[in-house]
C-alpha positions in Angstrom: -50.4 -28.2 -141.8 -53.5 -30.2 -142.0 -56.0 -29.5 -139.2 -58.3 -31.8 -137.9 -61.0 -31.6 -135.3 -61.8 -34.8 -133.7 -64.8 -34.7 -131.3 -64.8 -37.4 -128.5 -67.1 -38.7 -125.7 -64.4 -40.8 -124.5 -66.1 -44.0 -126.3 -64.0 -46.7 -127.7 -65.7 -45.7 -130.8 -64.3 -42.2 -130.5 -61.0 -43.7 -129.8 -61.0 -46.0 -132.9 -61.8 -42.6 -135.2 -58.7 -41.2 -133.6 -56.6 -44.3 -134.4 -57.9 -44.0 -138.0 -57.1 -40.3 -138.4 -53.5 -41.0 -137.2 -53.2 -43.7 -139.7 -54.7 -42.0 -142.5 -52.6 -39.0 -142.4 -49.4 -40.7 -140.7 -47.4 -39.0 -143.4 -48.7 -35.6 -143.2 -47.8 -32.7 -140.7 -51.2 -32.6 -139.0 -52.5 -30.9 -135.8 -55.5 -32.8 -134.2 -57.6 -31.0 -131.9 -59.5 -33.2 -129.4 -62.7 -31.5 -128.5 -65.2 -32.7 -125.5 -68.3 -30.8 -125.1 -69.8 -31.2 -121.7 -72.7 -29.1 -121.4 -75.3 -31.9 -121.6 -73.8 -33.7 -118.7 -74.1 -30.6 -116.7 -77.8 -29.9 -117.7 -78.9 -33.5 -117.5 -77.9 -34.1 -113.8 -80.8 -34.2 -111.6 -79.0 -32.9 -108.5 -78.8 -29.5 -109.7 -80.8 -27.1 -107.0 -79.1 -24.0 -107.5 -76.6 -21.5 -109.5 -73.9 -22.5 -106.8 -74.5 -26.0 -107.5 -74.6 -25.7 -111.2 -71.1 -23.6 -111.2 -69.7 -26.2 -109.0 -70.7 -29.0 -111.2 -69.3 -27.4 -114.2 -66.0 -27.1 -112.8 -65.9 -30.7 -111.7 -67.0 -31.8 -114.9 -64.5 -29.7 -116.8 -61.7 -31.1 -114.7 -62.7 -34.6 -115.5 -63.2 -33.9 -119.2 -59.4 -32.4 -119.1 -58.0 -35.2 -117.4 -59.8 -37.8 -119.8 -58.3 -35.7 -122.9 -54.9 -35.8 -121.4 -55.3 -39.6 -121.1 -56.3 -39.9 -124.6 -53.4 -37.7 -125.9 -51.2 -40.0 -124.1 -52.2 -43.2 -125.1 -52.2 -42.3 -128.7 -48.9 -40.9 -128.6 -47.6 -44.0 -126.9 -49.3 -46.0 -129.7 -48.1 -44.1 -132.6 -45.4 -41.4 -131.5 -45.6 -39.5 -134.9 -43.3 -36.2 -135.0 -45.6 -35.0 -137.8 -48.4 -35.0 -135.6 -49.4 -32.6 -132.9 -52.2 -33.1 -130.5 -54.3 -30.2 -128.8 -57.2 -30.7 -126.4 -60.3 -28.5 -125.6 -63.0 -29.0 -123.2 -65.7 -26.8 -123.9 -69.2 -26.0 -122.1 -71.6 -25.7 -125.1 -73.4 -27.5 -127.7 -71.5 -30.0 -129.9 -72.3 -28.7 -133.3 -71.8 -25.0 -132.1 -68.3 -25.9 -130.6 -67.2 -27.7 -133.7 -68.5 -24.7 -136.0 -66.6 -22.2 -134.0 -63.5 -24.2 -134.2 -63.8 -25.2 -137.8 -63.9 -21.2 -138.4 -61.4 -20.0 -136.0 -58.7 -22.8 -136.8 -59.9 -22.9 -140.7 -59.9 -26.7 -140.2 -59.6 -29.1 -143.0 -61.6 -32.0 -141.6 -63.9 -33.2 -138.9 -63.5 -37.0 -137.9 -65.7 -38.9 -135.6 -67.3 -42.4 -135.0 -70.7 -43.1 -136.6 -71.6 -44.0 -133.2 -70.6 -42.8 -129.9 -70.7 -44.2 -126.2 -74.5 -45.3 -126.6 -73.6 -47.6 -129.5 -76.8 -48.8 -130.5 -76.3 -51.3 -133.3 -79.8 -50.7 -134.7 -78.6 -47.2 -135.9 -76.4 -46.6 -138.8 -75.5 -43.1 -137.2 -75.6 -42.0 -133.6 -77.5 -38.8 -132.8 -74.6 -36.8 -132.5 -72.8 -37.9 -135.6 -76.0 -37.1 -137.6 -76.0 -33.4 -136.2 -72.5 -32.9 -137.3 -73.0 -34.4 -140.6 -76.1 -32.2 -141.2 -74.9 -28.8 -139.6 -71.0 -28.7 -139.4 -69.6 -26.4 -142.2 -66.6 -28.6 -143.0 -66.1 -32.1 -144.5 -66.8 -34.8 -141.9 -65.3 -38.5 -141.9 -67.5 -40.8 -139.9 -65.6 -44.0 -139.2 -67.8 -47.1 -138.5 -67.7 -48.9 -135.1 -64.8 -51.4 -134.8 -63.8 -50.6 -138.4 -60.1 -51.5 -138.8 -58.0 -49.1 -140.9 -57.2 -50.0 -144.5 -55.7 -47.8 -147.2 -58.5 -46.2 -149.2 -57.6 -47.7 -152.5 -61.0 -47.6 -153.9 -63.2 -44.6 -153.3 -66.9 -44.3 -154.3 -68.4 -41.2 -155.2 -72.4 -41.5 -156.1 -73.5 -38.4 -158.2 -76.2 -37.4 -160.3 -74.0 -34.7 -161.6 -76.6 -31.9 -161.2 -74.9 -29.8 -158.7 -71.8 -27.6 -158.7 -69.3 -28.9 -156.4 -66.8 -26.6 -154.5 -63.1 -26.8 -155.1 -62.2 -26.8 -151.3 -64.4 -29.7 -150.3 -63.1 -31.8 -153.5 -59.7 -31.0 -152.6 -60.1 -33.2 -149.6 -60.9 -36.1 -151.6 -58.2 -35.6 -154.3 -55.4 -35.1 -152.0 -56.4 -38.7 -150.1 -56.6 -40.3 -153.5 -53.4 -39.1 -154.7 -51.8 -39.9 -151.5 -52.8 -43.4 -151.8 -53.1 -43.8 -155.6 -56.6 -44.5 -155.3 -59.1 -45.0 -157.9 -62.5 -42.8 -157.6 -65.5 -44.4 -158.8 -68.4 -42.1 -160.1 -71.5 -43.9 -159.4 -74.8 -42.8 -161.4 -78.1 -44.0 -160.6 -80.4 -43.7 -163.5 -82.3 -45.3 -166.2 -81.0 -42.3 -168.8 -77.7 -41.1 -169.7 -76.1 -38.2 -168.0 -76.1 -36.1 -171.1 -77.7 -32.6 -170.0 -75.2 -29.6 -170.5 -75.2 -29.2 -166.8 -74.3 -32.7 -166.2 -71.5 -32.5 -168.7 -70.0 -29.3 -167.3 -70.2 -30.7 -163.8 -68.5 -34.0 -164.7 -65.7 -31.8 -166.6 -65.2 -29.8 -163.5 -64.9 -33.1 -161.2 -62.4 -34.4 -163.8 -60.3 -31.2 -163.4 -60.2 -31.4 -159.8 -59.2 -35.1 -159.6 -56.2 -34.6 -161.9 -53.6 -37.3 -161.8 -56.2 -39.8 -160.3 -57.7 -42.8 -162.1 -61.5 -42.1 -162.6 -64.2 -44.6 -163.6 -67.7 -44.1 -164.3 -70.5 -46.5 -163.6 -74.2 -46.1 -164.1 -76.9 -48.4 -162.7 -80.6 -48.7 -162.9 -81.3 -49.7 -159.3 -83.1 -46.6 -158.1 -83.2 -47.5 -154.5 -80.1 -45.7 -153.6 -79.3 -47.2 -150.4 -79.3 -50.8 -151.8 -77.5 -49.5 -155.0 -74.6 -48.1 -153.0 -74.2 -50.7 -150.3 -74.2 -53.5 -153.2 -71.7 -51.5 -155.1 -69.4 -51.2 -152.0 -69.6 -55.0 -151.4 -69.0 -56.1 -154.8 -66.1 -53.5 -155.7 -64.1 -53.6 -152.5 -64.6 -49.8 -151.6 -62.9 -48.4 -149.0 -64.3 -45.0 -148.6 -67.4 -43.6 -149.5 -67.8 -39.9 -150.4 -71.3 -38.2 -150.3 -72.3 -34.5 -150.4 -74.6 -32.6 -148.0 -76.8 -30.4 -150.3 -80.2 -30.0 -151.5 -81.4 -32.4 -154.0 -78.6 -35.1 -153.3 -78.5 -38.7 -152.6 -77.3 -38.1 -149.1 -80.2 -35.6 -148.3 -82.8 -38.2 -149.7 -81.1 -41.4 -147.7 -79.9 -39.6 -144.6 -80.3 -36.2 -143.7 -84.2 -35.6 -144.2 -84.8 -38.8 -142.0 -85.5 -39.3 -138.5 -82.7 -40.9 -136.5 -84.7 -44.0 -136.0 -85.3 -44.3 -139.9 -81.8 -43.7 -141.3 -81.6 -46.1 -144.4 -77.8 -46.0 -145.0 -75.6 -48.2 -142.9 -72.1 -48.0 -144.6 -69.6 -50.6 -143.7 -66.9 -48.3 -144.6 -65.8 -45.0 -143.4 -68.3 -42.0 -145.0 -66.8 -38.6 -146.1 -69.4 -36.1 -146.2 -68.7 -32.9 -148.2 -70.5 -29.7 -147.5 -72.0 -28.0 -150.5 -72.3 -24.6 -148.8 -69.8 -21.6 -148.2 -67.9 -21.5 -144.9 -68.4 -18.5 -142.8 -64.9 -16.9 -141.7 -64.4 -15.1 -138.5 
């Protein structure tokens, strides 16, 4: 059974990400864990004057979160009513990234899915602050769904790569399963003026081809070195449905997204972004 963690702040964007998850994995047995973290709501309340008031507000806030989670569960069940899907809800008093990582490890989760922006929905930002933190620090593949994005089957998947880093089998497995389920084409995009001819690049390409067996693979090269521009142009020109990038040192994603301050993020993908984490997961 596939296990999916879906953080929610009860916004429309978060619900749209839940709808996307139900549609993407409609044929798979899946457990979707809805998670709301409410510590920030307690700490930012100016009425707090004593420990008693804090404890009272914690209890009230938790009860409200649990009620909202139950309402979402009922709503999504009424909309899809998929016997293959099991929904579970958790209201946690804690930090979002810590709680998601704890669940990823305790549940051995396969994927985290959330909206690119939450309740604040600042249209000037490609990613909201919470989504950016999850993309940077959660030890699991993360699928971020753009605001108001309407589900469509991922027939064309874009995978920008310099072929210089060794990918992990577990992370690539998610991409491969999605591609095989939808008979997708995976497009490798290599941005350089030079050929990918080093021994390391050849070995990593061979490894990718082995992991993506029974999948149509196409290799593309572009000399456009402004990575954000090259990727967004390729998405528009080739009807890309899903963008896959890697969170690791010396990758395109780090250059464009993860080393940037929130107000200077250059990448604004108009399609879902699947971020793979290229480091070892801690198990408990």
